[in-house]
FIKOLTI-530787 format. One record per atom (N, C-alpha, C): x, y, z; atom name. Coordinates in pm, 1 decimal. Example, Ala and Ser with C-alpha at 12.3 -4.5 7.8 and 13.67 -1.06 7.14 Angstrom:
2
+----------+----------+----------+------+
!        x !        y !        z ! atom !
+----------+----------+----------+------+
!   1319.0 !   -569.0 !    780.0 !    N !
!   1230.0 !   -450.0 !    780.0 !   CA !
!   1320.0 !   -330.0 !    780.0 !    C !
!   1285.0 !   -225.0 !    708.0 !    N !
!   1367.0 !   -106.0 !    714.0 !   CA !
!   1290.0 !      3.0 !    787.0 !    C !
+----------+----------+----------+------+
! end
This chain:
76
+----------+----------+----------+------+
!        x !        y !        z ! atom !
+----------+----------+----------+------+
!   3628.7 !   -178.6 !  -2891.5 !    N !
!   3542.2 !    -65.0 !  -2869.2 !   CA !
!   3613.1 !     61.5 !  -2914.1 !    C !
!   3536.6 !    150.6 !  -2972.9 !    N !
!   3593.2 !    277.7 !  -3015.8 !   CA !
!   3616.4 !    366.7 !  -2895.4 !    C !
!   3723.6 !    440.4 !  -2898.1 !    N !
!   3756.1 !    531.3 !  -2788.4 !   CA !
!   3686.8 !    664.9 !  -2810.0 !    C !
!   3643.9 !    725.1 !  -2697.5 !    N !
!   3585.5 !    858.2 !  -2701.6 !   CA !
!   3436.5 !    863.7 !  -2728.6 !    C !
!   3369.3 !    751.0 !  -2749.8 !    N !
!   3225.0 !    756.1 !  -2777.8 !   CA !
!   3141.3 !    704.2 !  -2661.0 !    C !
!   3205.2 !    646.9 !  -2561.3 !    N !
!   3132.3 !    589.2 !  -2449.2 !   CA !
!   3134.3 !    683.7 !  -2329.4 !    C !
!   3023.5 !    689.1 !  -2252.4 !    N !
!   3022.1 !    774.5 !  -2132.6 !   CA !
!   3112.5 !    718.5 !  -2023.8 !    C !
!   3149.2 !    803.9 !  -1930.6 !    N !
!   3233.4 !    760.1 !  -1819.2 !   CA !
!   3155.4 !    665.5 !  -1728.5 !    C !
!   3223.4 !    567.1 !  -1675.6 !    N !
!   3163.3 !    463.8 !  -1592.6 !   CA !
!   3227.9 !    473.5 !  -1455.1 !    C !
!   3159.8 !    543.6 !  -1360.5 !    N !
!   3217.8 !    573.8 !  -1229.9 !   CA !
!   3141.3 !    505.3 !  -1117.2 !    C !
!   3202.0 !    504.7 !   -998.6 !    N !
!   3134.6 !    454.0 !   -878.9 !   CA !
!   3032.4 !    555.9 !   -829.9 !    C !
!   2914.2 !    505.1 !   -792.1 !    N !
!   2805.7 !    588.8 !   -742.1 !   CA !
!   2759.0 !    530.8 !   -609.5 !    C !
!   2740.9 !    615.7 !   -507.6 !    N !
!   2685.5 !    573.9 !   -378.9 !   CA !
!   2533.4 !    580.3 !   -387.9 !    C !
!   2466.0 !    468.8 !   -365.0 !    N !
!   2320.2 !    461.9 !   -372.6 !   CA !
!   2266.1 !    449.7 !   -231.2 !    C !
!   2172.0 !    539.2 !   -195.8 !    N !
!   2104.4 !    535.0 !    -66.8 !   CA !
!   1957.8 !    504.9 !    -90.8 !    C !
!   1909.7 !    392.8 !    -36.7 !    N !
!   1770.2 !    354.1 !    -52.6 !   CA !
!   1684.4 !    421.6 !     53.5 !    C !
!   1552.0 !    409.6 !     39.2 !    N !
!   1458.4 !    475.6 !    129.9 !   CA !
!   1472.1 !    427.1 !    273.2 !    C !
!   1512.6 !    301.9 !    292.8 !    N !
!   1526.1 !    249.0 !    428.8 !   CA !
!   1661.9 !    281.5 !    491.4 !    C !
!   1745.7 !    355.9 !    421.1 !    N !
!   1874.9 !    396.3 !    474.7 !   CA !
!   1990.8 !    307.9 !    432.2 !    C !
!   1962.3 !    199.1 !    365.4 !    N !
!   2066.9 !    109.5 !    318.4 !   CA !
!   2151.3 !    180.7 !    213.3 !    C !
!   2282.5 !    165.5 !    225.6 !    N !
!   2372.5 !    227.0 !    129.3 !   CA !
!   2453.5 !    119.9 !     59.2 !    C !
!   2476.2 !    140.5 !    -68.3 !    N !
!   2557.7 !     49.0 !   -146.3 !   CA !
!   2631.7 !    128.8 !   -252.3 !    C !
!   2730.2 !     68.1 !   -310.7 !    N !
!   2807.9 !    133.7 !   -413.2 !   CA !
!   2798.2 !     52.3 !   -541.7 !    C !
!   2765.0 !    120.6 !   -651.7 !    N !
!   2754.7 !     55.3 !   -781.1 !   CA !
!   2833.7 !    135.9 !   -883.0 !    C !
!   2852.8 !     78.2 !   -998.2 !    N !
!   2915.1 !    150.8 !  -1108.8 !   CA !
!   2803.8 !    193.2 !  -1202.6 !    C !
!   2810.8 !    319.0 !  -1249.8 !    N !
!   2704.3 !    372.4 !  -1332.0 !   CA !
!   2757.3 !    483.5 !  -1421.2 !    C !
!   2679.4 !    516.1 !  -1522.5 !    N !
!   2711.6 !    629.1 !  -1608.7 !   CA !
!   2643.7 !    756.2 !  -1560.6 !    C !
!   2578.1 !    749.6 !  -1444.9 !    N !
!   2512.4 !    865.6 !  -1385.7 !   CA !
!   2615.4 !    975.7 !  -1362.1 !    C !
!   2579.2 !   1098.1 !  -1389.0 !    N !
!   2673.5 !   1208.8 !  -1377.3 !   CA !
!   2706.8 !   1246.8 !  -1234.5 !    C !
!   2625.8 !   1204.3 !  -1136.5 !    N !
!   2648.5 !   1239.7 !   -996.1 !   CA !
!   2725.6 !   1130.4 !   -924.3 !    C !
!   2781.0 !   1166.3 !   -807.6 !    N !
!   2850.5 !   1067.3 !   -724.4 !   CA !
!   2756.4 !    998.1 !   -627.7 !    C !
!   2633.7 !   1052.0 !   -612.7 !    N !
!   2539.6 !    996.5 !   -516.5 !   CA !
!   2399.6 !    992.5 !   -576.8 !    C !
!   2323.4 !    887.3 !   -542.2 !    N !
!   2185.2 !    872.0 !   -587.9 !   CA !
!   2099.6 !    831.9 !   -469.5 !    C !
!   1986.6 !    901.3 !   -448.8 !    N !
!   1892.4 !    869.3 !   -342.4 !   CA !
!   1764.8 !    816.7 !   -405.8 !    C !
!   1719.9 !    700.7 !   -358.4 !    N !
!   1598.9 !    638.9 !   -410.5 !   CA !
!   1485.7 !    655.4 !   -309.6 !    C !
!   1367.0 !    690.4 !   -358.4 !    N !
!   1249.2 !    702.3 !   -272.2 !   CA !
!   1177.0 !    568.8 !   -257.6 !    C !
!   1207.0 !    474.8 !   -345.6 !    N !
!   1136.5 !    347.0 !   -348.3 !   CA !
!   1237.8 !    233.4 !   -332.9 !    C !
!   1204.7 !    137.7 !   -248.9 !    N !
!   1284.9 !     16.7 !   -237.3 !   CA !
!   1194.5 !    -98.0 !   -193.7 !    C !
!   1252.8 !   -210.8 !   -159.8 !    N !
!   1172.0 !   -329.1 !   -127.8 !   CA !
!   1092.5 !   -314.1 !      0.8 !    C !
!   1126.3 !   -218.2 !     87.2 !    N !
!   1052.2 !   -201.6 !    212.0 !   CA !
!    925.6 !   -119.2 !    196.1 !    C !
!    913.9 !    -42.7 !     86.2 !    N !
!    795.2 !     41.3 !     72.3 !   CA !
!    728.7 !     31.1 !    -65.1 !    C !
!    775.7 !    -53.7 !   -154.0 !    N !
!    713.1 !    -66.9 !   -285.1 !   CA !
!    600.6 !   -170.2 !   -277.5 !    C !
!    482.9 !   -140.5 !   -334.5 !    N !
!    368.7 !   -231.6 !   -326.0 !   CA !
!    395.5 !   -371.6 !   -382.0 !    C !
!    482.2 !   -385.4 !   -478.5 !    N !
!    511.7 !   -517.4 !   -534.4 !   CA !
!    572.3 !   -609.0 !   -429.1 !    C !
!    661.0 !   -556.2 !   -348.0 !    N !
!    728.7 !   -636.9 !   -247.2 !   CA !
!    650.4 !   -647.8 !   -117.0 !    C !
!    577.0 !   -542.8 !    -80.0 !    N !
!    505.5 !   -543.5 !     47.0 !   CA !
!    371.1 !   -614.5 !     38.3 !    C !
!    314.1 !   -625.6 !    -80.8 !    N !
!    184.2 !   -689.3 !    -97.1 !   CA !
!     69.0 !   -595.6 !    -68.3 !    C !
!     97.0 !   -473.2 !    -30.0 !    N !
!     -8.3 !   -374.8 !     -4.7 !   CA !
!    -32.5 !   -298.4 !   -133.5 !    C !
!   -154.6 !   -306.8 !   -179.6 !    N !
!   -186.7 !   -240.2 !   -305.1 !   CA !
!   -281.1 !   -124.4 !   -279.0 !    C !
!   -271.8 !    -24.8 !   -363.4 !    N !
!   -360.7 !     90.0 !   -353.7 !   CA !
!   -464.1 !     78.1 !   -464.7 !    C !
!   -588.4 !     64.6 !   -424.3 !    N !
!   -695.0 !     57.1 !   -522.4 !   CA !
!   -755.7 !    195.3 !   -537.0 !    C !
!   -757.7 !    243.2 !   -659.2 !    N !
!   -805.7 !    377.7 !   -684.5 !   CA !
!   -937.1 !    369.7 !   -760.7 !    C !
!  -1044.9 !    399.8 !   -693.8 !    N !
!  -1175.3 !    414.7 !   -755.6 !   CA !
!  -1213.5 !    298.0 !   -846.1 !    C !
!  -1201.3 !    175.8 !   -797.0 !    N !
!  -1237.0 !     61.4 !   -880.1 !   CA !
!  -1388.1 !     53.2 !   -900.4 !    C !
!  -1464.9 !     93.2 !   -800.0 !    N !
!  -1610.8 !     89.4 !   -814.5 !   CA !
!  -1654.9 !    186.5 !   -923.0 !    C !
!  -1592.7 !    300.5 !   -930.2 !    N !
!  -1626.2 !    398.4 !  -1033.7 !   CA !
!  -1593.7 !    347.6 !  -1172.4 !    C !
!  -1487.8 !    271.2 !  -1184.4 !    N !
!  -1450.4 !    216.2 !  -1314.2 !   CA !
!  -1550.4 !    111.1 !  -1359.7 !    C !
!  -1597.6 !     29.8 !  -1265.7 !    N !
!  -1696.1 !    -72.6 !  -1299.6 !   CA !
!  -1826.1 !     -7.0 !  -1343.8 !    C !
!  -1869.0 !     93.8 !  -1271.5 !    N !
!  -1991.5 !    164.9 !  -1309.6 !   CA !
!  -1977.9 !    229.0 !  -1446.8 !    C !
!  -1864.5 !    287.9 !  -1473.1 !    N !
!  -1841.3 !    351.3 !  -1602.8 !   CA !
!  -1846.2 !    246.5 !  -1713.6 !    C !
!  -1785.7 !    129.6 !  -1689.1 !    N !
!  -1789.4 !     20.7 !  -1786.7 !   CA !
!  -1932.9 !    -23.7 !  -1811.0 !    C !
!  -2008.4 !    -44.4 !  -1702.9 !    N !
!  -2147.5 !    -90.1 !  -1716.7 !   CA !
!  -2232.7 !     11.6 !  -1791.1 !    C !
!  -2212.8 !    139.3 !  -1762.9 !    N !
!  -2289.9 !    241.9 !  -1834.5 !   CA !
!  -2254.2 !    244.7 !  -1982.5 !    C !
!  -2128.0 !    228.4 !  -2011.5 !    N !
!  -2084.5 !    238.6 !  -2149.9 !   CA !
!  -2129.1 !    119.0 !  -2232.8 !    C !
!  -2120.5 !     -1.3 !  -2174.9 !    N !
!  -2144.9 !   -121.5 !  -2252.6 !   CA !
!  -2272.4 !   -195.9 !  -2213.2 !    C !
!  -2357.3 !   -133.9 !  -2134.4 !    N !
!  -2481.2 !   -199.3 !  -2093.3 !   CA !
!  -2572.2 !   -218.8 !  -2214.2 !    C !
!  -2635.5 !   -336.6 !  -2219.2 !    N !
!  -2728.3 !   -364.2 !  -2328.2 !   CA !
!  -2863.4 !   -304.1 !  -2292.8 !    C !
!  -2937.7 !   -267.1 !  -2393.8 !    N !
!  -3069.0 !   -209.7 !  -2370.3 !   CA !
!  -3163.1 !   -317.2 !  -2318.1 !    C !
!  -3253.2 !   -274.5 !  -2232.1 !    N !
!  -3350.3 !   -368.9 !  -2180.5 !   CA !
!  -3315.8 !   -412.8 !  -2039.8 !    C !
!  -3319.4 !   -543.3 !  -2015.6 !    N !
!  -3301.6 !   -599.9 !  -1882.5 !   CA !
!  -3162.7 !   -572.1 !  -1822.9 !    C !
!  -3060.1 !   -582.3 !  -1900.3 !    N !
!  -2924.2 !   -562.9 !  -1849.7 !   CA !
!  -2905.1 !   -418.2 !  -1803.0 !    C !
!  -2964.2 !   -324.4 !  -1874.5 !    N !
!  -2954.5 !   -183.3 !  -1835.4 !   CA !
!  -3030.8 !   -157.1 !  -1705.8 !    C !
!  -3145.4 !   -223.6 !  -1688.4 !    N !
!  -3224.7 !   -207.9 !  -1566.1 !   CA !
!  -3153.3 !   -269.6 !  -1445.6 !    C !
!  -3084.9 !   -382.8 !  -1466.1 !    N !
!  -3012.6 !   -448.9 !  -1357.7 !   CA !
!  -2893.5 !   -366.3 !  -1310.9 !    C !
!  -2832.4 !   -294.0 !  -1400.7 !    N !
!  -2715.4 !   -213.9 !  -1366.3 !   CA !
!  -2753.6 !    -97.1 !  -1276.5 !    C !
!  -2877.3 !    -50.8 !  -1286.8 !    N !
!  -2922.8 !     61.9 !  -1203.9 !   CA !
!  -2957.9 !     11.3 !  -1070.7 !    C !
+----------+----------+----------+------+
! end
């Protein structure tokens, strides 16, 4: 490896949202990193999903791609 072209690789204290602390090595310029998301509050791990206006999206799709005639009448 060439000298002088790589960033410094230092120890960083990581604090997760649930208060868990760990130490990793990183090129981050700070000595400490705080995360707002971890396995206790991220939807992927908790299984709780936030659905945002799915009914509105379906209606928009139906209006945009509805066929003339019977299909358009059924959508209303």
